[in-house]
N, C-alpha and C positions, 0 to 999 in steps of 0.2 A: 696215417702214412701218406695219404694223398696231399694233405696240407704241407708236410715237410718236403715232399717231392716238388710241389709247386714253389715253395720258398727257395729250395736249392736251385731249381731251374732259373728262377728270377735272378738270384745272385750271380749265376754263371753268365746270364745275358747282360747284366749291368756292370760287372767288374771283370778285370783280368785275374783269373784264378791264381796264377803264379805270384801275383803281387799282394794277395791277401795275407796279412800276418796273423790276424785273429778275428774270429766271429764271436761276439759276446751274446750268449743266450741267457736272459735273465727272467726269473719268474719264481713261482712257489715250488718248483721242482716236482710237480705232479707227473704222473707216468707219461702223459702225452707230451709234456715238455721234455722229459728225459729222452723220449724217442727222437726228438730233434737233434740231440747231441750226437746221435749216430749218423745223421744225414749231413750236418754242417761241419765242414773241415776248413781250417783248424779251429775247433770250437772251444771256447772258454765258458763253461757253465757257471752261473752265478745265482745264488739264492738272494733275492732282493731284500733290501733293508726292512721293508714293511713287514714281510713274513718272518724275518729273523727276530725283529723286536717284538712282534706279536707273540711268538712262541716263547721268547725269553721272559717276557712279563708274566705270562701264564705259569711258566716254570718257577720263576723266582717269587711269585706272589706279591709283586709290587715292590720288592726290596731293591731299590735302584743300585745299591752298592754291589749286589751280586750280578746284576745286569752289566754294570761297568766292568766287573772283574772278568766275566765271560768274554766281553768284547775286547778287553785287553789281551786275553789269551789268544783270541782269534787274530788280533793284529800281529802278535809275536809268533803265531802258528805253534802254540804250545798245547797240543791236543790232549796230552795226558793230564795236565793241570785242569783243563776245561772238563774233562771226564770226571776227575776227582771232585770238582765243584758240583757237578750234576749229581753224583752219587751221594755227596753230603746233603744236598737238598732233599733227595729222596728218602734218606735215612731219617731226617728230622721231621718230615711232613707227616701229618695224620694219615692213617690208613685209607679213609674214604677218598682222599684227594690224591693218593699215591699213584694210582693207575693213570689218571689224566696227566699228572706231571711226568710220569715215565714216558708217555707218548711224546710229549714235547721234548724231553731229553733225547730220546731216540731220533726224533726228527732233526734236531740241531746237530747231534754228533754224527748222524748218518749223512748229513750234507756239509760236513766240516770243510772239505776242500772248496765247496761252492761258496761258503761263507768267507773263507780266506781270499777267494778270488774277487771279493768286493773291492779289495785294495790293489788289484792288478793295475799297473800304470795306465792301461787303456780303458778301464771300466768307467762308464759314464753314469751309472745309476739307472734306475728304472721307474717310470711314472705310470706304468700300465694300470695299477690299482686305482690311482686317482682318476685316470681317464675313464675307466670302466664305471667307477662309482659316480662321478659327477657329470659325465656326459651321456652315458648309455643307461646304466641301471636306474638312475634317478627318474628317468622318463619311461623306461621300458619294463622294468622288473621289480624295483624296490617297493612299489605299491601294486596291489593286484590289478592288472589290466589285461585286456584281451586284444590281440593283434592278429591280423592275417600275416602270412609270411611276406607278402608284397609290401604292405604298409609298415611292417616292422623294419624292413630294409630301408624304406623311404624315410621314416622317422630317424633312424640311426644316421643316415647320410646327412639329413638336415641338421641334426644336432652337431655333427662333426663340422659341417660348413659354418654353423653359427660360432662354434668355438674357435675356428680358424679365421673368423672375420671375413669369410668369403661372401660376396654379394651374388645373388641369383640374377642372372641376366636372361630374361624371357626370350630374347632373340636366340640364345644358345639352346633353348628347349624345343625349337621348331623341328618338326620331323622333316628330314630331308631324304630325297631319293636321287636316282641318277638324273641330274639335270632338273629336278622338280623340288619345289619348296612349298610346303603347305601354308596357305594363308589363313586357313581355318583356325589353327592354333594361335596365330597372332591376334585374331579378332577375339578369340576366347580369353586370351591373357589380358587384353585391353578391357574387355567387359568385366573380368574378375577384379581388376584394379579399381575400376570405377563403381563397382557395386557397393550398395549400402551395407551389405553383410561384412565386407572387408573394411570399408572406410570408417564405420562406427567404432569397432574395436581398436583400429589403428590410432584414431584420434584420442580415444580414451587412454590407451597405453602411453601415447606421446605426452598427453597432459599430465598423467600421473608421474611420469619420469621428470617432466619439467618442474612440477610442484616439489617433488622430493629434492631436486637439485637446488631450487630456489631457497627452500627452507633451511638448507645447510650453509648458505652464504654467511660468513662471519659477521659482516656488517648488519645482518638482520637477526643475528643470534645474541649479540653482546648486550642488547638492552638499551644502548645509548641511542636516543632518537635525534641523530644529527641530520643536517640537511641532506647528506648522501643517503641516510636511512630512509628519510621521507620520500626522496625521489625514487629510489629503487622499490620501496614498498608500493608506491603508487603505480609504477610500471608493471610490477609483478602481479599485483592483486587488483589492479584497476580500481583503487580506492585511495582516499586521502588518509595518511597516517597522522594521527593526532597524539 
């Protein structure tokens, strides 16, 4: 509840409430996300495409024609036909798999309007799963790692900065007070940049990136040893190409 109160307050501070036509809330429709629907007005809840397709594929057992049929019914907002399709799949499926498929069918039919809302004129889609998977989980949780709360927050912010192409300016990291600026942090930053501990891995990473880029140059890959090939090969690898 504290989260949605904070989000609601932020929206009120940033926008003119009377001018807001829709607030799209997209996700997997977990209980904490559904709580947000009560806080955000006028809210249009959306079950994102990632979770829709994941549930559909598990329900349909990889049969793409049934997946397509369900999506067609959703586009046309034909709930009864979608429900009949789900019942048919459950009747046909073997008993050991039936309970798992029933959960997926209930999930899809229970979020029917949220699926239909994917085609709302103002809906833009949702990339949250990709961001969590490739930016946060890849470094913080997908492989067993231990973090303190402070370092977990620091790593998360650094990953986001990297993804956004944001450059860290050490001048911005200086601690400031009323009319006072610390010079200690500046000297520490300079010492860190000049240290062998940092310079060695940076040079190694730079060389590795350069080599991988060089090796994919078409002129060096097509096998023809032209004068241009010989010149570039010599510059890149500091050797004569024969």
